[in-house]
N, C-alpha and C positions, 0 to 999 in steps of 0.2 A: 388491851386495857378496856375495862367496862365503863360505860357512861355512869355518871353519878345519879343517885336516886332522885335528886331534886332538880335535875336539869330538864328544862322544857324540851319538847320534841316536836319538830315540824314535819308534817306529811302532806304531800300534794299528789293529785292524780284525778281519777274520774270516780264519781260516786253516783250510781243510778243514772248514768248518762250525762251528768253535769260535772263540770270541773270543780274541784275543791282544793283549798289550800288552808290547812288548819294547824293550829298549835295546841298540843296537849301538854298537861303539866308533867307527864312522865311517860316512859315507854310502856309501863304497866297500864296507864290510862288509855293509851293508843290501842294496846292489845285487847283490852276490855271492850272498847268502842267497836273495834273491828269484829270481834267475836259476836257481839249482839247484832250488828248490822249485816254481816256477810251472809247470813242465812236468808235474808229477805231481799237484798240488793246486790247488784254487781259492783264490786270495788276493784279498781285497777290502781295500783300505786306506781307513780312515775319516779318518786324520789322521797327521801326522808333524811333528816339530819338533826343533831342536837344543837340547840341554841341556848345562849346564855342570857 
């Protein structure tokens, strides 16, 4: 079963050597953010989940 389009999406891990815990409005927003940033910074994802 796929996540709904309007479900918020939480991702946590390491970004450029710093811990991050961030909520994105959708999985598509997360993918766009990661695509932009992964070319310049190291991104390690420790976990992700859909939140309501």
